C-alpha positions in Angstrom: -159.9 -108.2 10.7 -160.8 -104.6 11.0 -163.3 -105.0 14.3 -163.1 -100.8 14.4 -165.1 -100.8 11.1 -167.3 -103.8 11.4 -168.5 -102.3 14.6 -168.9 -98.8 13.1 -170.8 -100.3 10.2 -173.0 -102.4 12.1 -174.0 -98.8 14.7 -174.2 -97.6 11.5 -177.1 -99.9 10.4 -179.1 -99.7 13.9 -179.1 -95.8 13.6 -180.7 -96.9 10.2 -182.9 -99.0 10.9 -184.4 -96.7 14.2 -184.6 -94.0 11.9 -186.9 -96.4 10.1 -188.9 -97.0 12.9 -189.3 -93.8 14.5 -190.2 -92.9 10.8 -192.9 -95.0 9.9 -194.3 -94.2 13.7 -194.6 -90.2 12.6 -196.3 -91.4 9.5 -200.4 -91.3 9.8 -200.3 -94.7 7.8 -198.3 -96.5 10.5 -201.1 -98.6 11.6 -201.0 -99.9 7.9 -198.5 -102.2 8.4 -198.5 -105.0 5.8 -197.1 -108.8 6.6 -194.2 -108.1 4.3 -192.8 -104.5 5.8 -192.2 -107.2 9.2 -190.8 -109.8 7.0 -188.5 -107.1 5.8 -187.7 -105.9 9.4 -186.9 -109.3 10.3 -185.1 -110.4 7.6 -182.7 -106.7 8.2 -182.3 -108.4 12.1 -181.3 -111.6 10.8 -179.3 -110.1 8.5 -177.2 -108.1 11.3 -177.3 -110.9 13.7 -175.4 -113.4 11.2 -173.1 -110.7 10.6 -172.3 -110.0 14.0 -171.6 -113.8 14.4 -174.1 -115.2 15.7 -175.4 -118.7 14.7 -179.4 -117.6 15.5 -181.8 -115.2 16.6 -185.0 -115.9 18.6 -187.8 -113.3 18.2 -191.2 -113.1 20.0 -194.0 -112.1 18.2 -195.1 -109.7 21.5 -191.7 -107.8 21.0 -192.2 -107.4 16.9 -195.9 -106.2 18.1 -194.3 -103.4 20.8 -191.4 -102.4 18.2 -194.3 -101.9 15.6 -196.4 -99.7 18.0 -199.5 -102.7 16.9 -202.8 -102.1 18.3 -204.7 -105.7 17.8 -202.1 -107.1 14.7 -200.8 -110.0 15.9 -202.0 -112.2 13.3 -199.5 -110.1 10.8 -196.7 -110.4 13.2 -197.0 -114.3 13.5 -198.0 -114.6 9.6 -194.7 -112.3 8.7 -192.6 -114.2 11.3 -193.4 -117.7 9.6 -193.1 -116.4 6.3 -189.4 -114.9 7.1 -188.9 -119.4 8.3 -186.5 -120.6 6.2 -185.2 -124.6 6.0 -183.8 -125.0 9.5 -185.5 -122.4 11.8 -187.9 -123.9 14.1 -190.8 -122.8 15.9 -190.1 -122.8 19.9 -193.4 -122.0 21.0 -196.7 -121.5 19.8 -200.4 -121.6 21.1 -203.5 -123.8 19.0 -204.7 -120.9 17.8 -200.8 -119.7 16.2 -201.6 -116.5 16.4 -200.1 -116.0 20.1 -197.6 -112.5 21.5 -196.1 -115.9 22.9 -194.7 -117.2 19.4 -191.3 -118.1 19.5 -189.3 -118.6 16.6 -185.4 -119.2 16.3 -184.3 -118.6 12.7 -180.6 -120.6 12.1 -178.1 -119.1 10.3 -176.4 -122.4 8.7 
């Protein structure tokens, strides 16, 4: 395999994701992040992890909340995490409310 080419492509995708997040943070409408914006971000994380040969990725709501620079928007983060789930994925931790910063989901790649 052409590992160097693969690594360069992954690094390029990471740079693009970082630029996208920076532009979102600079956008005056950043606080209008929607559930689907977070779902798309999760799907991209899943895609990148799978391409790196990972068998799963675990995400915690608080980490995503911070990544997007949100304040008091945990429900949309938790909803997005659940929306991004597919058959075989599992919730590793959740509270009674279902909208906690500690919600943790394992997305499996089968």
